[in-house]
C-alpha positions as CSV (number, residue, x, y, z in Angstrom):
1,M,18.8,7.5,-12.2
2,K,20.9,7.4,-15.3
3,K,21.1,3.6,-15.3
4,A,17.3,3.2,-15.1
5,I,16.7,5.7,-17.9
6,L,19.4,4.0,-20.0
7,A,17.4,0.8,-19.4
8,L,14.4,2.6,-21.0
9,M,16.6,3.6,-23.9
10,A,17.7,0.0,-24.3
11,I,14.0,-1.0,-24.3
12,A,13.3,1.6,-26.9
13,L,16.1,0.4,-29.1
14,L,14.9,-3.2,-28.9
15,V,11.3,-2.1,-29.7
16,A,12.7,-0.3,-32.8
17,G,15.3,-2.9,-33.7
18,A,13.3,-4.8,-36.1
19,A,13.1,-1.8,-38.4
20,A,16.5,-0.3,-37.6
21,Q,17.0,0.9,-41.2
22,E,13.7,2.7,-41.4
23,K,12.3,5.7,-39.7
24,V,10.6,4.6,-36.5
25,T,8.3,6.5,-34.2
26,L,8.2,5.5,-30.5
27,N,5.4,6.7,-28.3
28,V,6.8,7.6,-24.8
29,L,4.7,8.5,-21.8
30,N,7.2,10.2,-19.5
31,Y,6.9,11.1,-15.8
32,Q,8.6,14.4,-15.4
33,Q,8.3,17.9,-13.9
34,A,10.7,20.7,-14.1
35,D,11.0,21.3,-10.3
36,Q,11.9,17.7,-9.5
37,A,15.4,16.6,-8.6
38,G,17.2,15.2,-11.6
39,Y,15.0,16.9,-14.2
40,Q,17.9,18.4,-16.2
41,E,19.8,15.1,-16.3
42,D,16.6,13.3,-17.4
43,V,16.1,15.8,-20.2
44,A,19.7,15.6,-21.3
45,I,19.7,11.8,-21.5
46,W,16.6,11.7,-23.7
47,Q,18.1,14.4,-25.9
48,K,21.3,12.4,-26.3
49,F,19.3,9.3,-27.2
50,Q,17.5,11.2,-29.9
51,A,20.8,12.7,-31.2
52,D,22.4,9.2,-31.2
53,N,19.5,7.6,-33.0
54,P,18.3,9.9,-35.8
55,D,16.3,7.1,-37.3
56,I,14.0,7.0,-34.3
57,T,11.5,9.8,-33.7
58,L,10.3,10.1,-30.1
59,N,6.7,11.1,-29.7
60,M,7.0,12.2,-26.1
61,E,4.0,12.9,-23.8
62,V,5.1,14.4,-20.4
63,L,2.8,14.3,-17.4
64,F,3.2,14.3,-13.6
65,N,1.4,13.2,-10.5
66,E,-2.3,12.4,-10.8
67,P,-2.6,13.4,-14.5
68,Y,0.1,10.9,-15.3
69,H,-1.7,8.0,-13.5
70,Q,-5.1,8.9,-15.0
71,K,-3.6,8.9,-18.5
72,L,-1.8,5.6,-18.0
73,Q,-5.0,4.0,-16.7
74,A,-6.9,5.4,-19.7
75,Y,-4.4,4.1,-22.2
76,A,-4.5,0.7,-20.5
77,A,-8.3,0.5,-20.6
78,A,-8.3,1.5,-24.3
79,G,-5.6,-1.0,-25.2
80,T,-3.4,1.9,-26.5
81,L,-0.4,1.8,-24.2
82,P,2.6,3.7,-25.5
83,D,5.8,1.8,-26.3
84,V,7.7,3.1,-23.3
85,F,6.2,4.3,-20.0
86,Y,6.9,4.6,-16.3
87,V,5.2,2.4,-13.7
88,W,5.3,1.8,-10.0
89,P,6.1,-1.6,-8.4
90,G,2.9,-1.9,-6.5
91,A,-0.8,-1.0,-6.5
92,R,-0.3,2.4,-8.0
93,S,0.2,0.6,-11.4
94,A,-1.8,-2.5,-10.5
95,V,-3.5,-2.8,-13.9
96,I,-0.1,-3.0,-15.7
97,H,1.1,-5.8,-13.4
98,E,-2.1,-7.8,-13.0
99,K,-2.9,-7.8,-16.7
100,K,0.7,-8.2,-17.7
101,L,0.6,-5.3,-20.0
102,A,4.3,-4.6,-19.9
103,K,7.1,-6.7,-21.3
104,D,9.2,-8.9,-19.0
105,L,12.4,-7.0,-18.7
106,N,14.3,-10.1,-17.6
107,K,13.7,-11.5,-21.1
108,L,13.9,-8.2,-22.9
109,L,17.1,-6.9,-21.5
110,G,18.9,-10.1,-20.5
111,A,21.1,-11.0,-17.5
112,D,24.2,-9.3,-18.8
113,F,22.6,-5.9,-18.9
114,L,20.8,-6.3,-15.6
115,K,23.8,-7.6,-13.6
116,D,24.8,-4.1,-12.4
117,F,21.5,-3.3,-10.9
118,S,20.7,-3.9,-7.2
119,G,19.3,-7.3,-6.4
120,A,16.3,-5.6,-4.8
121,A,15.6,-3.8,-8.1
122,T,15.6,-7.0,-10.3
123,N,13.8,-9.3,-7.8
124,P,10.4,-10.1,-9.4
125,D,9.0,-10.8,-6.0
126,N,9.2,-7.1,-5.2
127,Q,6.8,-6.3,-7.9
128,L,3.0,-6.8,-7.8
129,G,2.8,-9.0,-10.9
130,K,5.8,-11.2,-9.8
131,Y,7.7,-10.5,-13.0
132,L,10.1,-7.8,-13.9
133,V,7.8,-5.0,-15.1
134,E,10.1,-2.1,-14.2
135,L,13.5,-1.1,-13.0
136,P,13.4,1.5,-10.2
137,Q,14.8,4.9,-11.0
138,S,16.0,5.1,-7.4
139,F,15.4,3.9,-3.9
140,T,14.0,6.6,-1.7
141,Y,13.0,7.4,1.9
142,T,9.3,7.6,1.7
143,S,8.7,9.2,5.2
144,V,10.8,12.3,5.9
145,M,10.0,15.2,8.2
146,Y,11.0,18.6,6.6
147,V,11.5,20.7,9.7
148,N,11.6,24.5,10.0
149,K,14.2,24.7,12.8
150,K,14.0,28.5,13.0
151,L,10.3,28.5,13.4
152,L,10.6,25.9,16.2
153,A,13.4,27.8,17.9
154,D,11.6,31.1,17.7
155,N,8.8,29.4,19.7
156,G,11.1,27.8,22.2
157,F,11.2,24.2,20.8
158,A,14.1,22.0,19.8
159,L,14.0,19.3,17.0
160,P,11.4,16.7,18.1
161,K,12.8,13.3,19.1
162,T,9.6,11.7,20.4
163,Y,5.8,11.7,19.9
164,D,5.4,13.6,23.2
165,D,7.7,16.3,21.8
166,L,5.3,16.9,19.0
167,K,2.3,16.9,21.4
168,K,3.9,19.6,23.5
169,M,4.1,21.9,20.5
170,V,0.4,21.9,19.7
171,P,-1.0,24.5,22.1
172,K,1.5,27.3,21.4
173,L,1.7,26.8,17.6
174,K,-2.0,26.3,17.2
175,A,-2.6,29.6,19.0
176,K,-0.5,31.3,16.3
177,G,-2.4,29.6,13.5
178,V,0.5,27.2,12.8
179,N,0.1,23.5,12.4
180,V,2.7,21.3,14.0
181,V,2.7,18.8,11.1
182,M,1.3,19.1,7.6
183,L,0.5,16.0,5.5
184,P,-1.5,17.0,2.5
185,D,-3.8,14.1,1.5
186,K,-6.4,15.5,-0.9
187,D,-4.8,13.3,-3.6
188,G,-5.4,10.2,-1.5
189,W,-1.9,8.6,-1.6
190,P,0.5,10.8,0.6
191,M,-0.8,9.4,3.9
192,Q,-0.4,5.8,2.8
193,S,2.9,6.3,1.1
194,C,4.6,8.8,3.4
195,L,3.4,7.9,6.9
196,F,1.0,5.0,7.3
197,S,3.3,2.5,5.6
198,T,6.2,3.6,7.8
199,V,4.2,3.3,11.0
200,L,2.9,-0.1,9.9
201,G,6.5,-1.2,9.2
202,R,7.5,-0.2,12.7
203,M,4.4,-1.7,14.4
204,A,4.1,-4.9,12.5
205,G,7.0,-5.4,10.1
206,D,7.1,-6.6,6.5
207,S,6.3,-10.1,7.5
208,F,2.8,-9.0,8.6
209,V,2.3,-7.2,5.3
210,D,3.3,-10.4,3.4
211,A,0.9,-12.3,5.6
212,I,-2.0,-9.9,4.7
213,V,-1.2,-10.4,1.0
214,A,-1.1,-14.2,1.4
215,G,-4.5,-14.2,3.3
216,K,-2.8,-15.4,6.5
217,A,-3.5,-12.2,8.5
218,K,-6.4,-9.8,8.7
219,F,-6.9,-6.0,8.8
220,T,-8.6,-6.6,12.2
221,D,-5.5,-8.1,13.7
222,K,-3.8,-6.1,16.5
223,P,-0.8,-4.8,14.6
224,F,-2.9,-3.2,11.9
225,V,-5.4,-1.8,14.4
226,D,-2.6,-0.4,16.5
227,T,-1.2,1.3,13.4
228,L,-4.6,2.9,12.7
229,T,-4.7,4.0,16.3
230,V,-1.4,5.8,15.9
231,I,-2.6,7.7,12.9
232,A,-5.9,8.5,14.5
233,N,-4.1,9.9,17.6
234,L,-2.1,12.3,15.4
235,Y,-5.4,13.9,14.4
236,K,-7.0,13.5,17.8
237,D,-4.0,15.2,19.5
238,G,-4.0,18.0,17.1
239,I,-0.5,17.2,15.6
240,I,-1.9,16.9,12.1
241,A,-4.9,19.1,11.2
242,R,-7.9,17.3,9.7
243,E,-8.1,20.1,7.1
244,D,-4.9,18.7,5.5
245,N,-7.2,16.1,3.9
246,Q,-8.4,18.9,1.7
247,V,-4.9,20.2,0.8
248,G,-3.6,19.2,-2.6
249,Y,-0.2,17.6,-2.9
250,G,1.1,20.4,-5.1
251,E,0.1,23.1,-2.6
252,A,2.2,21.7,0.3
253,P,5.7,23.0,-0.5
254,G,4.5,26.6,-0.7
255,L,2.4,26.3,2.4
256,F,5.4,25.0,4.4
257,V,7.6,27.9,3.2
258,S,4.8,30.3,4.3
259,E,5.1,28.9,7.8
260,K,1.7,27.4,7.8
261,A,3.3,24.3,9.5
262,A,6.5,23.7,11.4
263,I,7.0,20.3,10.0
264,Y,6.0,18.8,6.6
265,I,5.9,15.1,6.0
266,D,6.7,13.8,2.5
267,G,9.2,11.6,0.7
268,D,12.8,12.6,0.2
269,W,12.0,13.3,-3.5
270,R,10.0,16.4,-2.5
271,A,13.3,18.1,-1.8
272,G,13.3,18.9,-5.5
273,A,10.7,21.5,-4.9
274,Y,13.3,23.6,-3.1
275,I,16.1,23.3,-5.6
276,T,17.3,26.6,-7.0
277,D,15.9,27.1,-10.5
278,K,18.8,27.3,-12.9
279,A,17.0,29.6,-15.3
280,S,15.8,32.2,-12.8
281,G,18.3,31.6,-10.0
282,K,15.4,31.6,-7.5
283,A,14.3,29.0,-4.9
284,L,11.4,28.6,-2.5
285,I,14.0,28.4,0.2
286,T,17.4,30.0,-0.4
287,P,20.4,27.7,-0.2
288,A,21.7,29.6,2.8
289,A,18.4,29.3,4.7
290,Q,18.3,25.6,3.8
291,E,21.6,25.1,5.6
292,S,20.8,27.2,8.7
293,D,17.0,27.1,9.2
294,F,15.8,23.7,8.0
295,A,16.5,20.1,8.6
296,L,15.3,16.7,7.3
297,R,14.5,14.1,9.9
298,P,12.9,10.6,10.2
299,S,9.6,10.5,11.9
300,P,9.6,10.2,15.7
301,E,8.7,6.8,17.1
302,P,5.1,6.2,18.1
303,V,4.5,5.8,21.9
304,G,5.7,2.4,23.1
305,Q,7.9,1.7,20.0
306,P,11.7,1.3,19.8
307,P,13.7,4.4,20.6
308,L,14.4,6.7,17.8
309,P,18.2,6.1,17.6
310,S,17.7,2.5,16.6
311,L,15.5,3.6,13.7
312,L,17.8,6.4,12.5
313,D,20.2,4.0,10.9
314,Q,17.5,2.0,9.1
315,P,14.8,4.3,7.7
316,R,12.1,2.4,5.8
317,K,12.7,2.4,2.0
318,K,10.6,1.7,-1.0
319,P,11.5,1.4,-4.6
320,R,10.1,4.2,-6.7
321,R,8.8,4.1,-10.1
322,A,10.8,3.5,-13.3
């Protein structure tokens, strides 16, 4: 994370460089929330930047989740984008990429600065606009099952290894008002980012996605239809409740802790919601309970797909925003 944020600092310095001897104000749209992993480090880096550069004033606007995306879209539409802002490598920030509203970081930062980054991070082909709009803050697992092991054990279940294992849990848990799997999708993106893309990756592979983008494959082709069938069956078999489509993303961590579901699907970044707050010393799940009662697992394989052990070593990854 620090390297990516330092890249933002370098950008800020370059933006301000032409007037280095004068007081400069830089507008920054920052993506940040206090309960997210790395929050304290992020704050400290910005504070150090400000202390090291007293001639630069940071006009910092901090937003998170949908409010951030809505504000970025509004700034782009009005032609008033801030000097420094976060973007995502794909459709989430499509307007920035497609209209080339951000500087090319290859040209701005130069090869010497970029040489220590992962090749995947600096490859323009991995970004929608096919030029280096952003540097990922991290590479993350986008499809992780947060499992309440104690809840499962109390009901006679072990950690699931297959789709059939999940199906067998439905009658008993449903009778107690507990969903097997929770995937909140009121915000519209969690299903695509945290489950559908992973299933499509397993069913069709990245080459199929590339073929779709190139117009050489169709959404009616068998791999895509098979993926939709897997997702539909999760609802049909009662593993995921249709009501989850009305659950907001921010509600999910608390509902999971309240045992409204045995399993919660999200990205690995959501672990930040359970980190002990340094100010209060409190956490949604105590560190001791995290160790004994909960586990993080990859999603079980859909029926007819490769066995789970072959997938454990190669979870699907996506670059996150930067």
